[in-house]
HTML snippet that shows the backbone in 3Dmol.js (N, CA, C, O; Angstrom):
<script src="https://3Dmol.org/build/3Dmol-min.js"></script>
<div id="view" style="width:600px;height:400px;position:relative"></div>
<script>
const pdb = `
ATOM      1  N   MET A   1       0.848  -1.180   0.000  1.00  0.00           N
ATOM      2  CA  MET A   1       0.000   0.000   0.000  1.00  0.00           C
ATOM      3  C   MET A   1       0.894   1.243   0.000  1.00  0.00           C
ATOM      4  O   MET A   1       1.900   1.296   0.707  1.00  0.00           O
ATOM      5  N   VAL A   2       0.518   2.225  -0.790  1.00  0.00           N
ATOM      6  CA  VAL A   2       1.262   3.471  -0.878  1.00  0.00           C
ATOM      7  C   VAL A   2       0.416   4.575  -0.258  1.00  0.00           C
ATOM      8  O   VAL A   2      -0.765   4.717  -0.572  1.00  0.00           O
ATOM      9  N   LYS A   3       1.041   5.365   0.637  1.00  0.00           N
ATOM     10  CA  LYS A   3       0.310   6.492   1.201  1.00  0.00           C
ATOM     11  C   LYS A   3       1.196   7.725   1.130  1.00  0.00           C
ATOM     12  O   LYS A   3       2.421   7.620   1.077  1.00  0.00           O
ATOM     13  N   VAL A   4       0.566   8.893   1.128  1.00  0.00           N
ATOM     14  CA  VAL A   4       1.289  10.161   1.074  1.00  0.00           C
ATOM     15  C   VAL A   4       1.391  10.716   2.487  1.00  0.00           C
ATOM     16  O   VAL A   4       0.395  10.811   3.205  1.00  0.00           O
ATOM     17  N   GLU A   5       2.606  11.081   2.873  1.00  0.00           N
ATOM     18  CA  GLU A   5       2.818  11.682   4.184  1.00  0.00           C
ATOM     19  C   GLU A   5       3.978  12.662   4.129  1.00  0.00           C
ATOM     20  O   GLU A   5       4.831  12.583   3.245  1.00  0.00           O
ATOM     21  N   ALA A   6       4.001  13.580   5.074  1.00  0.00           N
ATOM     22  CA  ALA A   6       5.103  14.541   5.190  1.00  0.00           C
ATOM     23  C   ALA A   6       6.201  13.891   6.022  1.00  0.00           C
ATOM     24  O   ALA A   6       5.980  13.527   7.176  1.00  0.00           O
ATOM     25  N   ILE A   7       7.374  13.748   5.437  1.00  0.00           N
ATOM     26  CA  ILE A   7       8.513  13.107   6.086  1.00  0.00           C
ATOM     27  C   ILE A   7       9.587  14.182   6.328  1.00  0.00           C
ATOM     28  O   ILE A   7       9.817  15.019   5.455  1.00  0.00           O
ATOM     29  N   PRO A   8      10.241  14.172   7.484  1.00  0.00           N
ATOM     30  CA  PRO A   8      11.346  15.106   7.688  1.00  0.00           C
ATOM     31  C   PRO A   8      12.429  14.897   6.622  1.00  0.00           C
ATOM     32  O   PRO A   8      12.874  13.773   6.387  1.00  0.00           O
ATOM     33  N   ILE A   9      12.838  15.985   5.987  1.00  0.00           N
ATOM     34  CA  ILE A   9      13.838  15.894   4.913  1.00  0.00           C
ATOM     35  C   ILE A   9      15.115  15.218   5.414  1.00  0.00           C
ATOM     36  O   ILE A   9      15.726  14.431   4.691  1.00  0.00           O
ATOM     37  N   ASN A  10      15.515  15.521   6.640  1.00  0.00           N
ATOM     38  CA  ASN A  10      16.765  14.953   7.142  1.00  0.00           C
ATOM     39  C   ASN A  10      16.675  13.462   7.456  1.00  0.00           C
ATOM     40  O   ASN A  10      17.676  12.851   7.828  1.00  0.00           O
ATOM     41  N   LYS A  11      15.491  12.869   7.312  1.00  0.00           N
ATOM     42  CA  LYS A  11      15.314  11.430   7.540  1.00  0.00           C
ATOM     43  C   LYS A  11      15.366  10.631   6.242  1.00  0.00           C
ATOM     44  O   LYS A  11      15.304   9.402   6.268  1.00  0.00           O
ATOM     45  N   ILE A  12      15.479  11.324   5.099  1.00  0.00           N
ATOM     46  CA  ILE A  12      15.459  10.650   3.800  1.00  0.00           C
ATOM     47  C   ILE A  12      16.882  10.505   3.286  1.00  0.00           C
ATOM     48  O   ILE A  12      17.602  11.489   3.118  1.00  0.00           O
ATOM     49  N   ARG A  13      17.267   9.276   3.042  1.00  0.00           N
ATOM     50  CA  ARG A  13      18.588   8.998   2.475  1.00  0.00           C
ATOM     51  C   ARG A  13      18.492   9.028   0.954  1.00  0.00           C
ATOM     52  O   ARG A  13      17.515   8.558   0.371  1.00  0.00           O
ATOM     53  N   ARG A  14      19.515   9.587   0.323  1.00  0.00           N
ATOM     54  CA  ARG A  14      19.590   9.633  -1.141  1.00  0.00           C
ATOM     55  C   ARG A  14      20.787   8.776  -1.547  1.00  0.00           C
ATOM     56  O   ARG A  14      21.878   9.307  -1.748  1.00  0.00           O
ATOM     57  N   PRO A  15      20.602   7.448  -1.672  1.00  0.00           N
ATOM     58  CA  PRO A  15      21.746   6.554  -1.879  1.00  0.00           C
ATOM     59  C   PRO A  15      22.383   6.632  -3.263  1.00  0.00           C
ATOM     60  O   PRO A  15      23.532   6.222  -3.429  1.00  0.00           O
ATOM     61  N   LEU A  16      21.672   7.144  -4.251  1.00  0.00           N
ATOM     62  CA  LEU A  16      22.229   7.232  -5.597  1.00  0.00           C
ATOM     63  C   LEU A  16      22.437   8.692  -5.961  1.00  0.00           C
ATOM     64  O   LEU A  16      21.514   9.499  -5.851  1.00  0.00           O
ATOM     65  N   PHE A  17      23.644   9.038  -6.392  1.00  0.00           N
ATOM     66  CA  PHE A  17      23.930  10.417  -6.766  1.00  0.00           C
ATOM     67  C   PHE A  17      23.326  10.709  -8.136  1.00  0.00           C
ATOM     68  O   PHE A  17      23.404   9.895  -9.056  1.00  0.00           O
ATOM     69  N   ARG A  18      22.725  11.886  -8.249  1.00  0.00           N
ATOM     70  CA  ARG A  18      22.184  12.324  -9.528  1.00  0.00           C
ATOM     71  C   ARG A  18      22.448  13.817  -9.644  1.00  0.00           C
ATOM     72  O   ARG A  18      22.186  14.580  -8.715  1.00  0.00           O
ATOM     73  N   GLN A  19      22.966  14.221 -10.786  1.00  0.00           N
ATOM     74  CA  GLN A  19      23.228  15.632 -11.043  1.00  0.00           C
ATOM     75  C   GLN A  19      21.900  16.328 -11.326  1.00  0.00           C
ATOM     76  O   GLN A  19      21.155  15.912 -12.213  1.00  0.00           O
ATOM     77  N   ASN A  20      21.603  17.383 -10.575  1.00  0.00           N
ATOM     78  CA  ASN A  20      20.367  18.134 -10.773  1.00  0.00           C
ATOM     79  C   ASN A  20      20.581  19.278 -11.749  1.00  0.00           C
ATOM     80  O   ASN A  20      21.663  19.864 -11.805  1.00  0.00           O
ATOM     81  N   ASP A  21      19.552  19.589 -12.511  1.00  0.00           N
ATOM     82  CA  ASP A  21      19.551  20.735 -13.420  1.00  0.00           C
ATOM     83  C   ASP A  21      19.258  21.976 -12.574  1.00  0.00           C
ATOM     84  O   ASP A  21      18.155  22.097 -12.040  1.00  0.00           O
ATOM     85  N   PRO A  22      20.218  22.904 -12.437  1.00  0.00           N
ATOM     86  CA  PRO A  22      20.013  24.070 -11.573  1.00  0.00           C
ATOM     87  C   PRO A  22      18.859  24.969 -12.010  1.00  0.00           C
ATOM     88  O   PRO A  22      18.227  25.610 -11.170  1.00  0.00           O
ATOM     89  N   VAL A  23      18.579  25.025 -13.298  1.00  0.00           N
ATOM     90  CA  VAL A  23      17.463  25.837 -13.794  1.00  0.00           C
ATOM     91  C   VAL A  23      16.137  25.229 -13.328  1.00  0.00           C
ATOM     92  O   VAL A  23      15.233  25.944 -12.897  1.00  0.00           O
ATOM     93  N   LYS A  24      16.037  23.914 -13.418  1.00  0.00           N
ATOM     94  CA  LYS A  24      14.816  23.228 -12.981  1.00  0.00           C
ATOM     95  C   LYS A  24      14.622  23.371 -11.469  1.00  0.00           C
ATOM     96  O   LYS A  24      13.502  23.584 -11.005  1.00  0.00           O
ATOM     97  N   VAL A  25      15.711  23.253 -10.701  1.00  0.00           N
ATOM     98  CA  VAL A  25      15.619  23.405  -9.242  1.00  0.00           C
ATOM     99  C   VAL A  25      15.152  24.815  -8.896  1.00  0.00           C
ATOM    100  O   VAL A  25      14.290  24.986  -8.034  1.00  0.00           O
ATOM    101  N   ALA A  26      15.711  25.827  -9.560  1.00  0.00           N
ATOM    102  CA  ALA A  26      15.321  27.221  -9.300  1.00  0.00           C
ATOM    103  C   ALA A  26      13.852  27.448  -9.627  1.00  0.00           C
ATOM    104  O   ALA A  26      13.148  28.126  -8.878  1.00  0.00           O
ATOM    105  N   ALA A  27      13.379  26.883 -10.743  1.00  0.00           N
ATOM    106  CA  ALA A  27      11.969  27.025 -11.123  1.00  0.00           C
ATOM    107  C   ALA A  27      11.063  26.349 -10.089  1.00  0.00           C
ATOM    108  O   ALA A  27      10.022  26.891  -9.718  1.00  0.00           O
ATOM    109  N   LEU A  28      11.464  25.177  -9.634  1.00  0.00           N
ATOM    110  CA  LEU A  28      10.678  24.483  -8.609  1.00  0.00           C
ATOM    111  C   LEU A  28      10.663  25.268  -7.305  1.00  0.00           C
ATOM    112  O   LEU A  28       9.636  25.322  -6.629  1.00  0.00           O
ATOM    113  N   MET A  29      11.782  25.871  -6.945  1.00  0.00           N
ATOM    114  CA  MET A  29      11.821  26.676  -5.725  1.00  0.00           C
ATOM    115  C   MET A  29      10.824  27.827  -5.813  1.00  0.00           C
ATOM    116  O   MET A  29      10.115  28.114  -4.849  1.00  0.00           O
ATOM    117  N   THR A  30      10.773  28.484  -6.967  1.00  0.00           N
ATOM    118  CA  THR A  30       9.829  29.586  -7.158  1.00  0.00           C
ATOM    119  C   THR A  30       8.395  29.086  -7.031  1.00  0.00           C
ATOM    120  O   THR A  30       7.571  29.713  -6.366  1.00  0.00           O
ATOM    121  N   SER A  31       8.099  27.957  -7.668  1.00  0.00           N
ATOM    122  CA  SER A  31       6.758  27.385  -7.631  1.00  0.00           C
ATOM    123  C   SER A  31       6.374  26.938  -6.216  1.00  0.00           C
ATOM    124  O   SER A  31       5.280  27.241  -5.740  1.00  0.00           O
ATOM    125  N   ILE A  32       7.276  26.219  -5.552  1.00  0.00           N
ATOM    126  CA  ILE A  32       6.984  25.723  -4.207  1.00  0.00           C
ATOM    127  C   ILE A  32       6.797  26.878  -3.233  1.00  0.00           C
ATOM    128  O   ILE A  32       5.933  26.825  -2.358  1.00  0.00           O
ATOM    129  N   ARG A  33       7.598  27.913  -3.385  1.00  0.00           N
ATOM    130  CA  ARG A  33       7.466  29.091  -2.527  1.00  0.00           C
ATOM    131  C   ARG A  33       6.092  29.741  -2.729  1.00  0.00           C
ATOM    132  O   ARG A  33       5.484  30.217  -1.771  1.00  0.00           O
ATOM    133  N   ALA A  34       5.606  29.761  -3.970  1.00  0.00           N
ATOM    134  CA  ALA A  34       4.345  30.433  -4.295  1.00  0.00           C
ATOM    135  C   ALA A  34       3.108  29.591  -3.956  1.00  0.00           C
ATOM    136  O   ALA A  34       2.144  30.104  -3.387  1.00  0.00           O
ATOM    137  N   ILE A  35       3.137  28.292  -4.307  1.00  0.00           N
ATOM    138  CA  ILE A  35       1.915  27.481  -4.171  1.00  0.00           C
ATOM    139  C   ILE A  35       2.103  26.198  -3.372  1.00  0.00           C
ATOM    140  O   ILE A  35       1.152  25.439  -3.183  1.00  0.00           O
ATOM    141  N   GLY A  36       3.328  25.951  -2.900  1.00  0.00           N
ATOM    142  CA  GLY A  36       3.577  24.731  -2.140  1.00  0.00           C
ATOM    143  C   GLY A  36       3.930  23.572  -3.051  1.00  0.00           C
ATOM    144  O   GLY A  36       3.798  23.650  -4.272  1.00  0.00           O
ATOM    145  N   GLN A  37       4.376  22.511  -2.437  1.00  0.00           N
ATOM    146  CA  GLN A  37       4.747  21.307  -3.182  1.00  0.00           C
ATOM    147  C   GLN A  37       3.470  20.628  -3.669  1.00  0.00           C
ATOM    148  O   GLN A  37       2.610  20.266  -2.866  1.00  0.00           O
ATOM    149  N   GLN A  38       3.351  20.457  -4.974  1.00  0.00           N
ATOM    150  CA  GLN A  38       2.142  19.872  -5.551  1.00  0.00           C
ATOM    151  C   GLN A  38       2.253  18.368  -5.791  1.00  0.00           C
ATOM    152  O   GLN A  38       1.254  17.651  -5.731  1.00  0.00           O
ATOM    153  N   GLU A  39       3.457  17.899  -6.060  1.00  0.00           N
ATOM    154  CA  GLU A  39       3.657  16.488  -6.395  1.00  0.00           C
ATOM    155  C   GLU A  39       4.618  15.856  -5.380  1.00  0.00           C
ATOM    156  O   GLU A  39       5.744  16.327  -5.225  1.00  0.00           O
ATOM    157  N   PRO A  40       4.187  14.799  -4.692  1.00  0.00           N
ATOM    158  CA  PRO A  40       5.073  14.144  -3.729  1.00  0.00           C
ATOM    159  C   PRO A  40       6.248  13.452  -4.432  1.00  0.00           C
ATOM    160  O   PRO A  40       6.163  13.106  -5.611  1.00  0.00           O
ATOM    161  N   ILE A  41       7.335  13.258  -3.693  1.00  0.00           N
ATOM    162  CA  ILE A  41       8.420  12.429  -4.197  1.00  0.00           C
ATOM    163  C   ILE A  41       8.120  10.991  -3.778  1.00  0.00           C
ATOM    164  O   ILE A  41       7.263  10.760  -2.926  1.00  0.00           O
ATOM    165  N   ASP A  42       8.812  10.038  -4.364  1.00  0.00           N
ATOM    166  CA  ASP A  42       8.630   8.635  -4.023  1.00  0.00           C
ATOM    167  C   ASP A  42       9.758   8.183  -3.105  1.00  0.00           C
ATOM    168  O   ASP A  42      10.933   8.391  -3.408  1.00  0.00           O
ATOM    169  N   VAL A  43       9.401   7.566  -1.987  1.00  0.00           N
ATOM    170  CA  VAL A  43      10.406   7.005  -1.085  1.00  0.00           C
ATOM    171  C   VAL A  43      10.047   5.568  -0.751  1.00  0.00           C
ATOM    172  O   VAL A  43       8.884   5.166  -0.768  1.00  0.00           O
ATOM    173  N   LEU A  44      11.075   4.823  -0.450  1.00  0.00           N
ATOM    174  CA  LEU A  44      10.939   3.442  -0.037  1.00  0.00           C
ATOM    175  C   LEU A  44      11.247   3.394   1.453  1.00  0.00           C
ATOM    176  O   LEU A  44      12.300   3.867   1.882  1.00  0.00           O
ATOM    177  N   GLU A  45      10.344   2.830   2.244  1.00  0.00           N
ATOM    178  CA  GLU A  45      10.608   2.667   3.670  1.00  0.00           C
ATOM    179  C   GLU A  45      11.023   1.224   3.930  1.00  0.00           C
ATOM    180  O   GLU A  45      10.273   0.286   3.659  1.00  0.00           O
ATOM    181  N   VAL A  46      12.220   1.071   4.454  1.00  0.00           N
ATOM    182  CA  VAL A  46      12.761  -0.246   4.770  1.00  0.00           C
ATOM    183  C   VAL A  46      13.221  -0.223   6.221  1.00  0.00           C
ATOM    184  O   VAL A  46      14.120   0.536   6.584  1.00  0.00           O
ATOM    185  N   ASP A  47      12.608  -1.047   7.035  1.00  0.00           N
ATOM    186  CA  ASP A  47      12.969  -1.147   8.455  1.00  0.00           C
ATOM    187  C   ASP A  47      12.977   0.222   9.133  1.00  0.00           C
ATOM    188  O   ASP A  47      13.875   0.515   9.923  1.00  0.00           O
ATOM    189  N   GLY A  48      11.987   1.061   8.832  1.00  0.00           N
ATOM    190  CA  GLY A  48      11.849   2.358   9.482  1.00  0.00           C
ATOM    191  C   GLY A  48      12.751   3.455   8.933  1.00  0.00           C
ATOM    192  O   GLY A  48      12.757   4.564   9.466  1.00  0.00           O
ATOM    193  N   GLU A  49      13.512   3.170   7.880  1.00  0.00           N
ATOM    194  CA  GLU A  49      14.367   4.176   7.249  1.00  0.00           C
ATOM    195  C   GLU A  49      13.841   4.468   5.854  1.00  0.00           C
ATOM    196  O   GLU A  49      13.322   3.585   5.171  1.00  0.00           O
ATOM    197  N   TYR A  50      13.985   5.739   5.437  1.00  0.00           N
ATOM    198  CA  TYR A  50      13.444   6.184   4.160  1.00  0.00           C
ATOM    199  C   TYR A  50      14.555   6.384   3.141  1.00  0.00           C
ATOM    200  O   TYR A  50      15.595   6.970   3.442  1.00  0.00           O
ATOM    201  N   TYR A  51      14.319   5.886   1.930  1.00  0.00           N
ATOM    202  CA  TYR A  51      15.273   5.994   0.833  1.00  0.00           C
ATOM    203  C   TYR A  51      14.580   6.632  -0.357  1.00  0.00           C
ATOM    204  O   TYR A  51      13.545   6.147  -0.814  1.00  0.00           O
ATOM    205  N   GLY A  52      15.149   7.715  -0.858  1.00  0.00           N
ATOM    206  CA  GLY A  52      14.576   8.412  -2.003  1.00  0.00           C
ATOM    207  C   GLY A  52      15.305   8.059  -3.280  1.00  0.00           C
ATOM    208  O   GLY A  52      16.530   8.154  -3.350  1.00  0.00           O
ATOM    209  N   PHE A  53      14.554   7.653  -4.290  1.00  0.00           N
ATOM    210  CA  PHE A  53      15.141   7.290  -5.576  1.00  0.00           C
ATOM    211  C   PHE A  53      14.591   8.129  -6.724  1.00  0.00           C
ATOM    212  O   PHE A  53      15.102   8.043  -7.841  1.00  0.00           O
ATOM    213  N   SER A  54      13.577   8.925  -6.480  1.00  0.00           N
ATOM    214  CA  SER A  54      13.033   9.796  -7.519  1.00  0.00           C
ATOM    215  C   SER A  54      12.650  11.122  -6.866  1.00  0.00           C
ATOM    216  O   SER A  54      12.617  11.236  -5.641  1.00  0.00           O
ATOM    217  N   GLY A  55      12.363  12.121  -7.700  1.00  0.00           N
ATOM    218  CA  GLY A  55      12.001  13.428  -7.155  1.00  0.00           C
ATOM    219  C   GLY A  55      13.207  14.228  -6.708  1.00  0.00           C
ATOM    220  O   GLY A  55      13.110  15.049  -5.796  1.00  0.00           O
ATOM    221  N   CYS A  56      14.356  13.989  -7.353  1.00  0.00           N
ATOM    222  CA  CYS A  56      15.609  14.642  -6.945  1.00  0.00           C
ATOM    223  C   CYS A  56      15.519  16.162  -6.998  1.00  0.00           C
ATOM    224  O   CYS A  56      16.016  16.847  -6.104  1.00  0.00           O
ATOM    225  N   HIS A  57      14.887  16.690  -8.041  1.00  0.00           N
ATOM    226  CA  HIS A  57      14.787  18.145  -8.177  1.00  0.00           C
ATOM    227  C   HIS A  57      13.874  18.738  -7.105  1.00  0.00           C
ATOM    228  O   HIS A  57      14.178  19.786  -6.536  1.00  0.00           O
ATOM    229  N   ARG A  58      12.764  18.072  -6.834  1.00  0.00           N
ATOM    230  CA  ARG A  58      11.853  18.542  -5.780  1.00  0.00           C
ATOM    231  C   ARG A  58      12.517  18.459  -4.413  1.00  0.00           C
ATOM    232  O   ARG A  58      12.377  19.364  -3.590  1.00  0.00           O
ATOM    233  N   TYR A  59      13.238  17.372  -4.176  1.00  0.00           N
ATOM    234  CA  TYR A  59      13.965  17.204  -2.915  1.00  0.00           C
ATOM    235  C   TYR A  59      14.973  18.343  -2.739  1.00  0.00           C
ATOM    236  O   TYR A  59      15.041  18.948  -1.669  1.00  0.00           O
ATOM    237  N   GLU A  60      15.747  18.635  -3.774  1.00  0.00           N
ATOM    238  CA  GLU A  60      16.746  19.699  -3.708  1.00  0.00           C
ATOM    239  C   GLU A  60      16.090  21.058  -3.497  1.00  0.00           C
ATOM    240  O   GLU A  60      16.569  21.860  -2.695  1.00  0.00           O
ATOM    241  N   ALA A  61      14.992  21.323  -4.214  1.00  0.00           N
ATOM    242  CA  ALA A  61      14.294  22.604  -4.074  1.00  0.00           C
ATOM    243  C   ALA A  61      13.771  22.785  -2.645  1.00  0.00           C
ATOM    244  O   ALA A  61      13.951  23.849  -2.051  1.00  0.00           O
ATOM    245  N   CYS A  62      13.137  21.770  -2.100  1.00  0.00           N
ATOM    246  CA  CYS A  62      12.613  21.865  -0.726  1.00  0.00           C
ATOM    247  C   CYS A  62      13.744  22.023   0.286  1.00  0.00           C
ATOM    248  O   CYS A  62      13.614  22.775   1.252  1.00  0.00           O
ATOM    249  N   SER A  63      14.849  21.319   0.069  1.00  0.00           N
ATOM    250  CA  SER A  63      16.008  21.446   0.954  1.00  0.00           C
ATOM    251  C   SER A  63      16.554  22.865   0.934  1.00  0.00           C
ATOM    252  O   SER A  63      16.815  23.451   1.985  1.00  0.00           O
ATOM    253  N   ARG A  64      16.727  23.415  -0.261  1.00  0.00           N
ATOM    254  CA  ARG A  64      17.260  24.779  -0.383  1.00  0.00           C
ATOM    255  C   ARG A  64      16.321  25.823   0.200  1.00  0.00           C
ATOM    256  O   ARG A  64      16.767  26.873   0.663  1.00  0.00           O
ATOM    257  N   LEU A  65      15.032  25.542   0.179  1.00  0.00           N
ATOM    258  CA  LEU A  65      14.064  26.464   0.766  1.00  0.00           C
ATOM    259  C   LEU A  65      14.030  26.365   2.294  1.00  0.00           C
ATOM    260  O   LEU A  65      13.364  27.160   2.957  1.00  0.00           O
ATOM    261  N   GLY A  66      14.740  25.400   2.840  1.00  0.00           N
ATOM    262  CA  GLY A  66      14.800  25.249   4.284  1.00  0.00           C
ATOM    263  C   GLY A  66      13.581  24.575   4.892  1.00  0.00           C
ATOM    264  O   GLY A  66      13.317  24.718   6.085  1.00  0.00           O
ATOM    265  N   GLN A  67      12.839  23.840   4.070  1.00  0.00           N
ATOM    266  CA  GLN A  67      11.663  23.156   4.598  1.00  0.00           C
ATOM    267  C   GLN A  67      12.082  21.995   5.495  1.00  0.00           C
ATOM    268  O   GLN A  67      13.066  21.307   5.220  1.00  0.00           O
ATOM    269  N   ASP A  68      11.333  21.789   6.558  1.00  0.00           N
ATOM    270  CA  ASP A  68      11.628  20.693   7.488  1.00  0.00           C
ATOM    271  C   ASP A  68      11.132  19.356   6.967  1.00  0.00           C
ATOM    272  O   ASP A  68      11.740  18.317   7.225  1.00  0.00           O
ATOM    273  N   THR A  69      10.009  19.383   6.222  1.00  0.00           N
ATOM    274  CA  THR A  69       9.406  18.147   5.717  1.00  0.00           C
ATOM    275  C   THR A  69       9.176  18.255   4.215  1.00  0.00           C
ATOM    276  O   THR A  69       9.207  19.340   3.635  1.00  0.00           O
ATOM    277  N   ILE A  70       8.944  17.100   3.609  1.00  0.00           N
ATOM    278  CA  ILE A  70       8.623  17.034   2.182  1.00  0.00           C
ATOM    279  C   ILE A  70       7.533  15.979   2.011  1.00  0.00           C
ATOM    280  O   ILE A  70       7.557  14.932   2.658  1.00  0.00           O
ATOM    281  N   LEU A  71       6.581  16.271   1.130  1.00  0.00           N
ATOM    282  CA  LEU A  71       5.519  15.295   0.855  1.00  0.00           C
ATOM    283  C   LEU A  71       6.101  14.110   0.095  1.00  0.00           C
ATOM    284  O   LEU A  71       6.822  14.278  -0.889  1.00  0.00           O
ATOM    285  N   CYS A  72       5.775  12.906   0.571  1.00  0.00           N
ATOM    286  CA  CYS A  72       6.309  11.680  -0.021  1.00  0.00           C
ATOM    287  C   CYS A  72       5.213  10.649  -0.221  1.00  0.00           C
ATOM    288  O   CYS A  72       4.305  10.508   0.599  1.00  0.00           O
ATOM    289  N   ARG A  73       5.321   9.931  -1.334  1.00  0.00           N
ATOM    290  CA  ARG A  73       4.550   8.704  -1.511  1.00  0.00           C
ATOM    291  C   ARG A  73       5.432   7.616  -0.918  1.00  0.00           C
ATOM    292  O   ARG A  73       6.514   7.329  -1.430  1.00  0.00           O
ATOM    293  N   VAL A  74       4.959   7.018   0.163  1.00  0.00           N
ATOM    294  CA  VAL A  74       5.770   6.047   0.901  1.00  0.00           C
ATOM    295  C   VAL A  74       5.323   4.637   0.548  1.00  0.00           C
ATOM    296  O   VAL A  74       4.154   4.274   0.673  1.00  0.00           O
ATOM    297  N   ARG A  75       6.299   3.861   0.102  1.00  0.00           N
ATOM    298  CA  ARG A  75       6.049   2.444  -0.176  1.00  0.00           C
ATOM    299  C   ARG A  75       6.920   1.636   0.764  1.00  0.00           C
ATOM    300  O   ARG A  75       8.143   1.771   0.748  1.00  0.00           O
ATOM    301  N   ARG A  76       6.308   0.804   1.576  1.00  0.00           N
ATOM    302  CA  ARG A  76       7.054  -0.034   2.508  1.00  0.00           C
ATOM    303  C   ARG A  76       7.495  -1.307   1.789  1.00  0.00           C
ATOM    304  O   ARG A  76       6.740  -1.905   1.023  1.00  0.00           O
ATOM    305  N   ALA A  77       8.742  -1.705   2.060  1.00  0.00           N
ATOM    306  CA  ALA A  77       9.276  -2.864   1.358  1.00  0.00           C
ATOM    307  C   ALA A  77      10.340  -3.546   2.211  1.00  0.00           C
ATOM    308  O   ALA A  77      10.909  -2.933   3.114  1.00  0.00           O
ATOM    309  N   PRO A  78      10.605  -4.823   1.918  1.00  0.00           N
ATOM    310  CA  PRO A  78      11.689  -5.522   2.619  1.00  0.00           C
ATOM    311  C   PRO A  78      13.052  -5.085   2.065  1.00  0.00           C
ATOM    312  O   PRO A  78      13.138  -4.469   1.002  1.00  0.00           O
ATOM    313  N   ARG A  79      14.097  -5.413   2.797  1.00  0.00           N
ATOM    314  CA  ARG A  79      15.461  -5.044   2.404  1.00  0.00           C
ATOM    315  C   ARG A  79      15.823  -5.595   1.021  1.00  0.00           C
ATOM    316  O   ARG A  79      16.620  -4.978   0.314  1.00  0.00           O
ATOM    317  N   SER A  80      15.271  -6.718   0.627  1.00  0.00           N
ATOM    318  CA  SER A  80      15.584  -7.302  -0.686  1.00  0.00           C
ATOM    319  C   SER A  80      15.176  -6.355  -1.820  1.00  0.00           C
ATOM    320  O   SER A  80      15.861  -6.289  -2.840  1.00  0.00           O
ATOM    321  N   VAL A  81      14.082  -5.631  -1.656  1.00  0.00           N
ATOM    322  CA  VAL A  81      13.649  -4.668  -2.670  1.00  0.00           C
ATOM    323  C   VAL A  81      14.627  -3.497  -2.711  1.00  0.00           C
ATOM    324  O   VAL A  81      14.972  -3.023  -3.794  1.00  0.00           O
ATOM    325  N   LEU A  82      15.076  -3.027  -1.555  1.00  0.00           N
ATOM    326  CA  LEU A  82      16.079  -1.956  -1.509  1.00  0.00           C
ATOM    327  C   LEU A  82      17.351  -2.394  -2.230  1.00  0.00           C
ATOM    328  O   LEU A  82      17.938  -1.615  -2.980  1.00  0.00           O
ATOM    329  N   GLN A  83      17.772  -3.619  -2.009  1.00  0.00           N
ATOM    330  CA  GLN A  83      18.997  -4.115  -2.654  1.00  0.00           C
ATOM    331  C   GLN A  83      18.853  -4.110  -4.179  1.00  0.00           C
ATOM    332  O   GLN A  83      19.815  -3.821  -4.889  1.00  0.00           O
ATOM    333  N   ARG A  84      17.667  -4.425  -4.679  1.00  0.00           N
ATOM    334  CA  ARG A  84      17.437  -4.388  -6.132  1.00  0.00           C
ATOM    335  C   ARG A  84      17.541  -2.964  -6.658  1.00  0.00           C
ATOM    336  O   ARG A  84      18.077  -2.751  -7.745  1.00  0.00           O
ATOM    337  N   HIS A  85      17.038  -1.977  -5.906  1.00  0.00           N
ATOM    338  CA  HIS A  85      17.128  -0.577  -6.308  1.00  0.00           C
ATOM    339  C   HIS A  85      18.579  -0.106  -6.336  1.00  0.00           C
ATOM    340  O   HIS A  85      18.950   0.721  -7.168  1.00  0.00           O
ATOM    341  N   LEU A  86      19.393  -0.628  -5.436  1.00  0.00           N
ATOM    342  CA  LEU A  86      20.787  -0.197  -5.342  1.00  0.00           C
ATOM    343  C   LEU A  86      21.686  -0.902  -6.352  1.00  0.00           C
ATOM    344  O   LEU A  86      22.800  -0.450  -6.615  1.00  0.00           O
ATOM    345  N   ALA A  87      21.204  -2.015  -6.921  1.00  0.00           N
ATOM    346  CA  ALA A  87      22.028  -2.789  -7.858  1.00  0.00           C
ATOM    347  C   ALA A  87      22.221  -2.084  -9.188  1.00  0.00           C
ATOM    348  O   ALA A  87      22.891  -2.613 -10.075  1.00  0.00           O
TER     349      ALA A  87
END
`;
const viewer = $3Dmol.createViewer("view");
viewer.addModel(pdb, "pdb");
viewer.setStyle({}, {cartoon: {color: "spectrum"}});
viewer.zoomTo();
viewer.render();
</script>
């Protein structure tokens, strides 16, 4: 089951490095500042820890804006699913 919840940004691990487009991040910051975050990012919850694999630009924009939380679609999964994402 997937549910949307506000997760503290500092609780989300970003295990895969991805280069963000600075123009896109700046545009998202402007939008989020004006109307709030409209689309949640996707995170995987494994043993009570959160791992983000998508929504890198939104994550960066919210972080730069100093937000404490970010809206996430949370999918709970066993460690074996996390290992497949990291492979």
